[in-house]
C-alpha positions as CSV (number, residue, x, y, z in Angstrom):
1,X,-10.3,5.1,22.9
2,X,-13.2,2.8,22.0
3,X,-11.9,-0.5,23.3
4,X,-14.7,-2.4,21.6
5,X,-13.2,-1.4,18.2
6,X,-9.8,-2.6,19.2
7,X,-10.7,-6.1,20.2
8,X,-7.9,-8.5,19.3
9,X,-10.3,-10.4,17.1
10,X,-10.7,-7.5,14.7
11,X,-7.6,-6.3,12.9
12,X,-7.1,-2.7,11.9
13,X,-5.8,-2.0,8.3
14,X,-4.8,1.3,6.6
15,X,-4.7,1.7,2.8
16,X,-3.1,4.6,1.2
17,X,-4.3,6.1,-2.1
18,X,-7.6,4.3,-1.6
19,X,-10.3,6.5,-3.1
20,X,-10.3,4.6,-6.4
21,X,-8.9,1.6,-8.3
22,X,-6.8,-1.0,-6.5
23,X,-6.8,0.9,-3.2
24,X,-10.6,1.1,-3.1
25,X,-11.0,-2.5,-4.0
26,X,-8.4,-3.5,-1.4
27,X,-10.4,-1.6,1.3
28,X,-13.6,-3.4,0.2
29,X,-12.1,-6.9,0.2
30,X,-10.3,-6.4,3.6
31,X,-13.5,-5.1,5.2
32,X,-15.4,-8.0,3.8
33,X,-13.0,-10.3,5.7
34,X,-14.2,-8.6,8.9
35,X,-11.4,-6.0,9.4
36,X,-11.8,-2.4,10.3
37,X,-10.3,-0.5,7.3
38,X,-9.0,3.0,7.3
39,X,-9.5,4.3,3.7
40,X,-7.0,7.2,3.1
41,X,-6.8,9.7,0.3
42,X,-4.9,12.9,-0.4
43,X,-8.1,14.5,-1.5
44,X,-10.6,14.6,1.4
45,X,-13.7,15.0,-0.8
46,X,-12.9,12.0,-3.0
47,X,-11.9,9.9,0.0
48,X,-15.1,10.7,1.9
49,X,-17.2,9.8,-1.2
50,X,-15.4,6.5,-1.6
51,X,-15.8,5.8,2.1
52,X,-19.6,6.5,2.0
53,X,-20.0,4.1,-0.9
54,X,-18.4,1.2,1.0
55,X,-20.0,2.1,4.3
56,X,-23.4,2.0,2.6
57,X,-22.7,-1.7,2.0
58,X,-22.5,-2.2,5.7
59,X,-18.7,-2.4,5.7
60,X,-16.5,-1.2,8.6
61,X,-14.7,1.6,6.7
62,X,-13.5,5.0,8.1
63,X,-11.8,7.8,6.3
64,X,-8.6,9.6,7.2
65,X,-6.9,12.3,5.1
66,X,-3.4,11.2,4.2
67,X,-0.9,12.7,1.8
68,X,2.1,10.4,1.8
69,X,4.3,13.2,0.6
70,X,3.4,15.5,3.5
71,X,5.2,14.8,6.8
72,X,2.5,16.7,8.9
73,X,-0.3,14.7,7.2
74,X,1.5,11.4,8.1
75,X,1.9,12.6,11.7
76,X,-1.8,13.5,11.9
77,X,-2.9,10.2,10.5
78,X,-0.6,8.3,12.9
79,X,-2.0,10.3,15.9
80,X,-5.5,9.5,14.8
81,X,-4.8,5.8,14.5
82,X,-2.9,5.6,17.9
83,X,-5.6,7.5,19.7
84,X,-8.6,5.7,18.2
85,X,-7.3,2.1,18.0
86,X,-4.0,1.9,19.8
87,X,-2.5,-0.2,17.1
88,X,-2.2,-0.8,13.3
89,X,-2.1,-4.4,12.1
90,X,-1.9,-4.0,8.4
91,X,-0.4,-1.2,6.2
92,X,-1.0,-1.3,2.5
93,X,1.3,1.2,0.7
94,X,-0.8,1.6,-2.5
95,X,-0.5,5.4,-3.3
96,X,1.5,5.9,-6.5
97,X,1.7,8.3,-9.4
98,X,3.1,8.7,-12.9
99,X,3.0,5.8,-15.3
100,X,5.2,7.9,-17.7
101,X,4.9,5.8,-20.8
102,X,5.5,8.8,-23.0
103,X,9.1,9.2,-21.6
104,X,12.4,7.6,-22.5
105,X,15.2,7.2,-20.0
106,X,17.6,9.1,-22.2
107,X,15.4,12.2,-22.4
108,X,13.5,11.8,-19.2
109,X,12.4,15.0,-17.3
110,X,14.2,14.4,-14.0
111,X,11.8,16.7,-12.2
112,X,9.1,14.2,-13.1
113,X,11.3,11.4,-12.0
114,X,11.9,13.1,-8.7
115,X,8.1,13.5,-8.3
116,X,7.6,9.8,-8.8
117,X,10.3,8.9,-6.3
118,X,8.8,11.3,-3.8
119,X,5.4,9.6,-3.9
120,X,6.3,6.0,-4.9
121,X,9.3,5.5,-2.7
122,X,9.7,8.2,0.0
123,X,6.0,8.2,0.6
124,X,5.8,4.5,1.6
125,X,9.1,4.8,3.4
126,X,7.8,7.7,5.5
127,X,4.5,6.0,6.3
128,X,6.4,2.8,7.4
129,X,8.7,4.8,9.6
130,X,5.6,6.3,11.3
131,X,3.7,3.1,11.9
132,X,6.4,0.4,12.4
133,X,7.0,1.4,16.0
134,X,3.3,0.9,16.8
135,X,3.5,-2.5,15.1
136,X,6.5,-3.4,17.2
137,X,4.7,-2.4,20.3
138,X,1.9,-4.8,19.6
139,X,4.2,-7.5,18.1
140,X,2.2,-7.8,14.9
141,X,2.3,-6.2,11.5
142,X,1.8,-6.9,7.8
143,X,3.2,-4.3,5.4
144,X,2.3,-4.7,1.7
145,X,4.1,-2.5,-0.8
146,X,2.1,-2.4,-4.0
147,X,4.8,-2.7,-6.7
148,X,4.7,-3.6,-10.4
149,X,6.3,-5.9,-12.9
150,X,8.0,-2.7,-14.1
151,X,10.0,-2.8,-10.9
152,X,11.7,-6.1,-11.8
153,X,15.3,-5.8,-12.9
154,X,15.0,-9.3,-14.4
155,X,12.3,-8.2,-16.8
156,X,13.5,-4.6,-17.1
157,X,13.3,-2.9,-20.5
158,X,13.3,0.7,-21.6
159,X,10.5,3.2,-21.2
160,X,8.5,4.5,-18.2
161,X,11.7,5.5,-16.4
162,X,10.1,7.4,-13.5
163,X,7.6,4.8,-12.7
164,X,9.8,1.8,-13.3
165,X,12.8,3.1,-11.3
166,X,10.6,4.2,-8.4
167,X,9.2,0.7,-8.2
168,X,12.6,-0.9,-8.3
169,X,13.5,1.4,-5.3
170,X,10.3,0.4,-3.5
171,X,11.3,-3.3,-3.9
172,X,14.6,-2.5,-2.3
173,X,12.8,-0.8,0.6
174,X,10.8,-4.0,1.0
175,X,14.0,-6.1,1.3
176,X,15.7,-3.7,3.7
177,X,12.7,-3.5,6.0
178,X,12.0,-7.2,6.0
179,X,15.6,-7.9,6.9
180,X,15.6,-5.4,9.8
181,X,12.2,-6.6,11.1
182,X,13.0,-10.3,11.3
183,X,11.9,-11.9,14.6
184,X,9.3,-9.2,15.5
185,X,6.3,-10.7,13.6
186,X,6.2,-7.8,11.1
187,X,6.1,-9.3,7.6
188,X,7.0,-7.0,4.6
189,X,6.4,-8.0,1.0
190,X,6.1,-6.4,-2.4
191,X,3.1,-7.4,-4.6
192,X,2.8,-7.0,-8.3
193,X,-1.0,-6.9,-9.0
194,X,-0.4,-7.2,-12.7
195,X,-1.8,-5.0,-15.4
196,X,-5.0,-3.8,-13.9
197,X,-7.7,-1.8,-15.6
198,X,-7.6,1.4,-13.6
199,X,-7.2,5.2,-14.3
200,X,-3.4,4.7,-14.2
201,X,-3.3,1.3,-15.9
202,X,-5.7,2.1,-18.7
203,X,-8.1,-0.1,-20.4
204,X,-7.6,-3.8,-21.3
205,X,-6.1,-5.1,-18.1
206,X,-7.4,-7.6,-15.6
207,X,-10.1,-6.5,-13.1
208,X,-9.3,-4.8,-9.9
209,X,-10.9,-7.8,-8.1
210,X,-8.3,-10.1,-9.6
211,X,-5.5,-7.6,-9.2
212,X,-6.2,-7.3,-5.4
213,X,-6.0,-10.9,-4.6
214,X,-2.3,-11.0,-4.1
215,X,-2.5,-7.9,-1.9
216,X,-5.1,-9.5,0.3
217,X,-3.0,-12.6,0.6
218,X,0.1,-10.7,1.7
219,X,-2.0,-8.6,4.1
220,X,-3.4,-11.7,5.9
221,X,-0.3,-13.9,6.1
222,X,0.1,-16.2,9.1
223,X,2.9,-15.6,11.5
224,X,5.1,-18.1,9.7
225,X,4.4,-16.5,6.3
226,X,7.1,-15.2,4.0
227,X,8.7,-11.8,4.3
228,X,11.0,-9.8,2.0
229,X,9.5,-11.3,-1.1
230,X,8.2,-10.1,-4.5
231,X,5.0,-11.8,-5.6
232,X,2.4,-11.9,-8.3
233,X,-0.7,-14.0,-7.6
234,X,1.1,-15.6,-4.6
235,X,4.0,-16.7,-6.8
236,X,7.5,-15.3,-6.5
237,X,8.6,-12.7,-9.2
238,X,12.3,-12.4,-10.1
239,X,13.8,-9.3,-8.7
């Protein structure tokens, strides 16, 4: 293990689904703050291209292949992190699929709903289960679950059932983990980046630069920062 890369002064962050959009910009912004960032992607070719783009700017970015729906892929990524760095300080659960705006809840294809839950809930859950023990060992962790306003029961309306329900479940995961991790300096929060102009979000939304600000905030919270919350632009969102 290269101990120079694991100096306490330089934190290690891992971002899932990071070859484009919010994940890509999150990697960029975290690295610009002086972190070592592990950019992960299900597709190795896309992930490597994204990593090269950021590395060409002089940023400390490395690529790991990671499919959050594949147990072996998660185990491999964990092994790489543990062997190379000995710790993980920040985990950004960004990977998500299926903004199913063409579906209604009454007539939803439940196979599609299951696919959304597999990626948007069980994926982050599995990745958390893999890396939380390493965070506990080092007595430090920041977990950011990238959620959505569609995951708020307070604002809930019809439509996008697969995506919306999966994000509600992700918010529940945030609350459960935060409660169980009290007192061990691992903070867990859900962040709604808002409607961001990405491949999933479509045109007309805010920029990814603006959308990522809340994610960066939650990823870099001090030890006395909040945990178990749901935030948009650093302000609480009703559950």
